N, C-alpha and C positions, 0 to 999 in steps of 0.2 A: 668042836672047832666051829661048826656052823652057828652054834649058840653064842659064842664069843663075838663073832662077826656081826651077828644080829644086835647084840647089846651095844657094840660100838656105833653102829648106824643109828640106833635109837637115841643114844647119848648125843650124837652129832645133831640129829633132828631137833631134839629138845633144846639144845644150846642155840641153834639157829632161831627157833621159835621164841626164845627169850631175848636174844641179842637184837634181832631186827626191830621189835617194838620199842625196846629200850633206846636204841640209837634214833629211831624215828621220833620218839618223845623228846629227846634232847634237842634234836634239830628243830622241831616244831616250836619249842619254848624259846628258841633264840631267833625267831623270825618276826616279821611285822604282823603276822596273823594272830599271835598269842597276845592277849590283852595285858599280861603281866610282864612282857619282855621289855627291856630298857629301850629297844628300838621303837616299839609301839608307844611306850609312855612318853618318849621325848620327840616324837615326829613333829615336823613343822606344820604339815597340813592336817588340820583337825578333822577334815572330812565330814561325813554325815553324822548327826547325832539325833537321837530321838528319846522322848520320855512320854510315858502315858499320863503321868500326873506330877505336877510341880506346884506345891502349895505352901502357904505360910512363908513366902519369900520375905526375908527381913534383911535388907542391906543396912548395915550400921556403919558408922564412921571408921571402925577398925575391923570389920569382918562381914560375915554373911552366915545365915542359917536358913534352911528350908527342908521340907519333906519331899521325897520323890519316890516314884514307882516306875519300874521297868526302864531305867536309864541305861542306854547303850551309846557309847561314843566318847568323844573328848571335848571338854569345855574348859577353856582358860577363863575362869570366872572372876579372878582378881588380878590386877596388874599393880605391882609395887615399884615405885621409883625411889631410889635412894642415892645419897651421896656416898663417896668412898669412905670405907672404914666405919660405917654405921652398923650397929648391932640390930638385927631384925629377928624377932621371936614370933613364931607361928604356933598357936595353941589349937590343936585339932581334937575336938570332942565328938567327932562324927560316930554314928552307929549304923552299921549295915546289917540288915536282917536277911537279905537274900542276894545271891549273885556275887559277882566279883567287882570290887571297887578299889581304886587307888587315889590317894591325894599325892600330887607330885609338885615339887618346887623346881622351876627351871630358870636358868639365867637367860639373857637376851639372845644367846647363841643356841638355845634349846639343849643345853647340857643339864643333866639332872644334878641338882644340889642335894635333894633329899626326896624320899618317897616313903609312903606308908601304905601297907596293905590293910585296908580298913576292915576290921571285924567288929569288935566291941571294946575298943581300948582307947584311952586318951593318950595323946602324945604331944610333945613339945619339940619343935625344931628351932634351933638357933644357928644363925650364921652371920658373918660379917660381910657387908657389901665390898667386893673387891675393887670395883671402880664405879663411877657414876653411870648407872645403867638401870634397865628395867628387869624386873623379875616377874615370873608368872606363877600363879597358884592354879593348878589344873586338877580337875577331877576326870578320871578315866574309869569307865564302867562297862559292864556287860550284864544285861538283865538284872540290874541292881535295884534293890529297894532299901530305903533307909532315911536317915536324917543327916544332913551335912551341917556341921557347926564348926566354923573356922574363924579365929580371931588373930589379928596381926598387931603386934606391938612394936613400937620403935619411938624414937624421939621426933622432934618437929621436922627433921630433915627427911623423914620417911613419908611418902605420899601414897595413898591407896585409892585406886579407882576400880569400880565394878564394871564388869562386862555382862550384858544381857545374854540370855540363852540363844537368841536369834541373831546376835551381832556377828 
C-alpha cells in the first residue's frame, strides 16, 4: 500500500517537472523577449541594434547584400513604396552560419506579410500591394553571422529606398 502511494507521488512529481518547463517555454516564445515571436518581429520600435562587423555592403537599385558578424537587433534596411495592386517579388538568397536571423516583410501598420527563418535556403516571397503604401524589409537577429542577399522586383510603380544601419 505504501509502495503504491509512493509511485503515485513520484508520477505526480515527474509530471509537474515536465509540465512547468513546457508551459514556460510556450509562454516565453510568445513574448517580446523571444527573437522569433511575431510580436518581436513586428514591433514598431526597433530599439538598439549592434553588429561587430558589417562589410562588403552593396546597395543596388533593386536590393542589398552584405556580410555581417554578431548582429543582434532589428533593422528595417529597405523601404518599398508601391501603388495599389502592384505585384512585388522579394528573392532572398541569404545564408546564416550562426545564431538566429529572420527576414520579415511588414506593411505600413507593422503587420507581418511574410517571414523567413534564415538558415541556408533560398526563398521567394510574392505579394500584391493592397493599397498605396510603404512596406518594410527587416532583418531581425540574435548573435547572427552570415550573408544577407535580398533582391526586390516589381514594375516601374515600385520604388525602393535603402536605410542605413545607423538611420
